[in-house]
N, C-alpha and C positions, 0 to 999 in steps of 0.2 A: 107163456109158452105158448106154441100155436104148432101141435102132434103134424101131421101131414102122414098121410096113411100111402108114402108111395109104393108100386110095384113095375116089376119088371127086374128081368135075371142082369145078374153079377156075368159080365164074359173076364173068360179068364182064356188068351190063344195063348201056344206058347212057338210062334216063330218070330224069333230074336232076331232076326236075318237080316235087315233092310228096313224100307219103307220109303213114303212117298219124299222125294227132296224132299219139295216145297214144302210139305209138313215139317221136315226133319229140318229146315231152312230155319223155318218160324221157330222150332221149341228152341234153335240154337239164339235164337236173337231174343227166345222170354227166358235161355238164361242166363245171356250175357246183359237184361238189364232188368235185372231185377237193383233192389232201390231202397232203402230205409228209411219211412215216411217219416220219421223219427228226428233226421236228418239231416235229409234233404231240403227240408221247406223252411221256412224260417218262421217258425211257434212264435218266438219272439215278439212282431209284428200287431202293431196297436189296432184290437177292430170297434169300432164303436156299434153297439149291438143293435144301438136303434137303426144304424143305418150301414149295416154291415157291407150292400150292397152295391151303394150309393145310386140307387132307386129311384133314375126322374120319378115328380109323385102322379104325373102325365099316363107312365104303368100300372100305378092303380088301380086297380080293377071298381074301387067307389066311385077313385077320382069321376070326378062331372054328373055324380046322379048327387039326390033333397040333399042321402048324408054324410056328404065333401064337407060340404059349409059347414054345419054341427060338429065335426071334428074341433077337436083340435092342438097345435102343435102335438102335445102330448101324447093324444093320440095316434096322428098317426105317424109316429118313430112307437106308440108298436106296435100298430099296421105294417113295418116295412117289418120290425124285429118279426112279430107271428109269421109273418111270408115268408120269410131268410129259411124260419126254422123249422114252417110245411118243406116247403120247399127241396133243404137241404136234409128231410128226413126221411123225405123219398125216397132222395136218392143214399141213402144210407140205409133205409131194406130191401131198397134194389142192389142192392152188393150183397145183402149180406143174403139176399138170394142166387146172386147170381155165384158166390163161392157153392153155396147148395148143392143149384147147378154141376155147375165144373165137375165137384166129387162127383153127382153122380154122371157123372157126365167117364168119367175115370173110371167108374166098377162099370157101365153099359157095354162103350164102347167097342168091337169088337177087333178096331187095330190098333196096335203097340203105338204107332205114332203119332198117332191121332191119342191114346194116352198119358200118351209122355208128354205131349202140346198140354193135355188138361192141367197135366199134375204143377203146371207153371204157373197155368191161368186160375185156378185153387188161393194160388200165392199170394195168386197179383190179387184177385174177388178178397182175401184178408185186412193186407194191409189201405184197400179202398175203405173195407169199412170201418176199422179203426181210425182214420186220415177222416172221411166226416164226421164218426163220436166225438171223438177228439173235438173235434172244431165247432160240435154243439155246443156239448159238455162246455169245455173254455171258454169259447168268442160270444155262443149268444146267449146260452146258460140256458134254452127249452128247445126239449126235444116234444114230433107229434108222432100220434098209430100210423102205422100203415094203413093209406089208403085203401077201402074195400076196393075199389076194382084192382091197385099193383096185387091186390091179396090175392081178386077170386083169380089173375092169368098168370103168375109161381102157382096158384094149387093148381089146376088145372093142367099146369108145366109138370111137377110135379111126379103127379094122379096118372102120367101118363104112361106103358109100358112101353110101348114102342121109345125105341136108342136112342132116334135121330130128335123126340122136341122135344127137351131138354136144351138141345141145337136152335131151333125154330125159336121157341118160346121164351128162350135168355138173350143170344147171339142174335138172332135174329131182331124180333120185335122191344125183348125188355132196355139190351145194351146200346141198342140203335137208337131205339128217343132219348134212351140219358145219353149220347152222344149228342145227338144234337140239340141236347138243354145245357151238357157243361158248353159246348158252343160257342150257344148264344150268348152268358154271363160271361164266359170269359174272353169272350173277346169285346164287350159293351161293357165292364166291373170296372172302373180305375181304383181298386183299394184292392191294392198287395196281396194278402196272404190268402181268397179264395181266387185269384187269378194266377197263384202259382199254384196250385190242390186243387183248379179242374186242369189245366195243363201236363199235370205231367201223369193226374188221374187218363187224362186222356192219351199220352203219348201211350200206357198199355190200355188199353180201350181199341187203337185202332190195328192190337192183332192180335183181338177179340174178338173181332169181327169179321177178319180176312181167315180165323182159323174155321168158323165158322164157315166163313161163302164155302173157301176151299172142301167142304172135310159134306158139303148139303151137296155140292152144285156136283158132283160124284156120284152120289147115292142117288140122288132124285132122280138119273139120267136114265137110271135102270127099274125105276119103279110104275106103276099100268096107272092110266089113267084116273082109274077108280080109287088108287092111290093118294096118286098129287092132287084130286081135288076136296079128298078129307084134307089134310092137311091147304087146305087153299081157305077150308070153310072154319080152319080152327085162326087164320092167320086174319083173313077176313074179321073173325069175333074180334082177339085179340083187337085188333088197331081200335073199333070204336071202344072197347074199353081203357081202351090208353091215353083214347084220343077224350071220353068223356073224366077221367080220371085227371087232366088236370085243370079244373078250374080253382081250385083248392078254396071249393064251400065252406067245407071246417074252420076254417082261419076270418069265413064270416058270419059265423054261424058263434063262433069266439068271442063274437062283438054285437050278440044278441042281435042278430039279422035272421029267419027264416030259413031253412032250407032252400023252398024253391020262389022264394027270391033273393033267398044268396044266389039259386040255378041264374034265375033271370037276368041280377043284376049279371053276372060276368059276360052269358049270350050275350048281352047288349057295348060288351066291354072291348073295340078294334082291336085292344093290339092282342085281346087275347087269340082272335080268330085268326092275328096273323103267324101270333106265339102257332100255335097247333101248327098249322100249316108246314112252319119250315121246320114245329118236330118232323115230322115225317121227310125230311129230306136225306136221313140215312136211309131207314126203310127202304122207300118202295124202289129205287133203286137194286137195292141187295135181295130183294124178296125178285124180282124179276130175273137177275143177276144167277140164284140158283135155281131155275126155269119153273116157277109159282107161278105163271102168267093169264090164268086160265080166265075166256070170260063174264065170270060172275065176278075174280077178283076186280078184274078190269071196273065196270061197273060202281062195283065197292068203290072203287080210289076216285071215281067220277066224282059218288056222291058226296065222297070228304075231301073237297077238290083239290087230291092230290096226283092225280095220274100225271102230268108232263112233270114230275117226278125223277119216273122210270129213270128219263134217259142223265140223268148226273152223274160228273163220273165219280163214283162212290172211292176211287184209289187215290186221282186228287186229294178230295178231299182227306183221306186218310193220312198222305205225303204227308203234306200240311198241316195236318192234328202231331206230327212226330215232331217236324222242323219247330211248326211253334213253341213244345217244349225245350231243346235243345239249343237253340236262340232264347229266352228265357234264360238257360246255366249261365250259358256264354254273359251274357247282360249281369246278372248277379253276380259271377262268380270274376269276371274284371273291375266292378266296381269293388268287391268286397281287396279283391289284388291291389288295386288301385288306391283305397284305404292302406293299405299295413303300411306301403311303398312310403307312400305320403307320412306312420307314422312312424317309423325306423327313419328317415331325414330329420322329420322333426325330436324324436328322441337325442340322435347326434348333434343334430346345429347343437341344443342344449347342452351337451359332454364336453362341444367345441367350444362355449359359452361358457364353462362354469372353468375348465380348465386355463385361460386366461385372465379370470378373474383373479 
């Protein structure tokens, strides 16, 4: 158990007539798009726990190091299993954090339309946590603890008394980074079960990021320069924490490599550098869009090497996330329908053959 002493007021509103059309439309979409993870996902699909994502050796942190030639095939398989477990465990912990933050938003946000949408998001995040937990327990058979930096950012987000901070910490930073990570795996894995899980989760997350952008863009127009700078400082600290979270040194420590050396090996890995940059593809344009783009924040993004991502088309990325999930559904259910038609035709043919005999 990790008890977090949260602060801030619960806010009621007695204004029940109307609201922002954009948020109410998003709330309706949130209701319409609810789904059951036990039914929509094909859990009968086999997963090799020692190669769950079909990850090439070249993408492994130890590849090219002095350790790699010493690893047996069994060691390499175990390493793939650990890395997938570590990565999806952080997804799982992040989804529980998102569920709690969404519930906090329901409690603290002053506007009823935002409370309505956050209630649908709380259900979405519960479903995501359920799905990632099931994948780890049933298919991988291993779970990693929450990463220290992710836990630190979650704690800072929940302890802040300002009602907009769960939006900023969760909807923009943690969810934005998770979306990019989900998308990278979804688009590169040849394995059907993790592809399904990530595509369907991302369909929900596209709405969540849109919600955070709408609410914060409206609110941040009202803040003073000093208040905006405070939030930019939070974003800067959070982005450095999230970048440092991505190395997965816990996995290498479990293989007997000291933390300092594990960090050095991670920093030398070219794929990890590219991976880190891509993971900010959702955060930077969102931060810019909501009105946090002061000189210090821009310098931080230059230092992180992600400044140019501020001009990315976030709406296009979100639309693609939704379309990929819908296309996957069409492909899956069209194949299932074709199989059912073939089975019926075969049964009819067997019946006719029996009658002739």
